[in-house]
C-alpha positions in Angstrom: -28.9 19.6 -17.0 -27.4 22.3 -14.8 -28.6 25.6 -13.8 -26.2 28.6 -12.7 -27.4 31.7 -10.9 -26.2 33.8 -13.4 -26.6 34.1 -16.9 -24.7 32.4 -19.4 -24.1 33.3 -22.9 -23.0 31.7 -25.8 -20.0 33.7 -26.0 -19.0 32.9 -22.3 -19.0 29.4 -23.1 -16.9 29.3 -26.2 -14.5 31.3 -24.0 -14.6 28.8 -21.2 -14.3 25.7 -23.4 -11.3 27.3 -25.2 -9.4 28.0 -22.1 -9.7 24.4 -20.6 -7.2 21.9 -21.7 -8.9 18.5 -22.1 -5.9 16.7 -22.5 -4.0 15.8 -19.5 -0.5 16.8 -19.6 1.2 13.6 -18.0 -0.4 11.6 -20.6 2.1 11.2 -22.7 3.3 7.8 -24.0 6.3 6.5 -21.5 7.9 3.1 -22.5 6.6 0.3 -20.1 9.9 -1.2 -20.3 11.4 1.6 -18.0 8.3 0.5 -15.4 9.0 -3.4 -15.8 12.9 -2.9 -15.0 11.9 -0.8 -12.0 9.3 -3.5 -10.8 12.1 -6.3 -11.3 14.5 -4.4 -9.3 12.3 -3.6 -6.7 11.2 -7.3 -6.4 15.0 -8.2 -6.1 15.9 -5.7 -3.6 12.7 -7.0 -1.2 13.4 -10.8 -2.0 17.0 -9.8 -1.5 16.9 -8.0 1.7 14.4 -10.5 3.4 16.6 -13.7 2.4 19.8 -11.9 4.0 17.7 -11.2 7.1 16.3 -14.4 7.6 19.3 -16.1 6.8 21.1 -13.9 9.5 18.2 -14.8 12.0 18.8 -18.3 11.4 22.5 -18.2 11.9 22.0 -16.2 14.9 19.7 -19.0 15.9 21.6 -21.9 15.2 24.6 -20.1 17.2 22.3 -19.8 20.3 22.6 -16.0 20.6 20.0 -15.6 23.3 18.3 -12.4 22.4 17.2 -13.6 19.4 15.7 -16.6 20.6 13.7 -14.4 23.2 12.9 -11.8 20.6 11.5 -14.9 18.3 9.6 -16.3 21.2 8.1 -12.5 21.8 7.1 -12.1 18.2 5.5 -15.7 17.7 3.5 -15.1 21.1 2.2 -11.7 19.4 1.6 -13.2 16.4 -0.4 -15.8 17.9 -2.5 -13.4 20.2 -3.3 -11.3 17.2 -4.5 -14.5 15.5 -6.4 -15.5 18.2 -7.8 -11.8 18.7 -8.9 -12.1 14.8 -10.3 -15.2 14.9 -12.6 -14.2 18.1 -13.7 -10.5 16.5 -14.6 -12.6 13.2 -17.2 -14.8 15.0 -18.3 -12.3 17.9 -17.4 -9.0 16.4 -15.4 -6.7 18.4 -17.2 -3.2 17.7 -20.0 -2.9 20.0 -23.0 -1.6 18.1 -24.9 1.3 20.0 -28.2 0.9 18.1 
């Protein structure tokens, strides 16, 4: 039950209820096969792009491209530091509690 700071008459309540559209206009019956197709195409694009990137990196690594080897080592060091920081924070806690 709720209270109002102004008087509400029966006529006002009926007018408000008639003015409010209780149906969602975006709630149409859409064909779900379109969404399934979109998800499948997105999956193919993402996996295909990742595969091409990995293949390009592997060829550059085999051909001993200098910047690829340096960049790979930097990324591996950063991932290792982030993993170490995550482990330390999960054990000790990284946020100082002032209470």
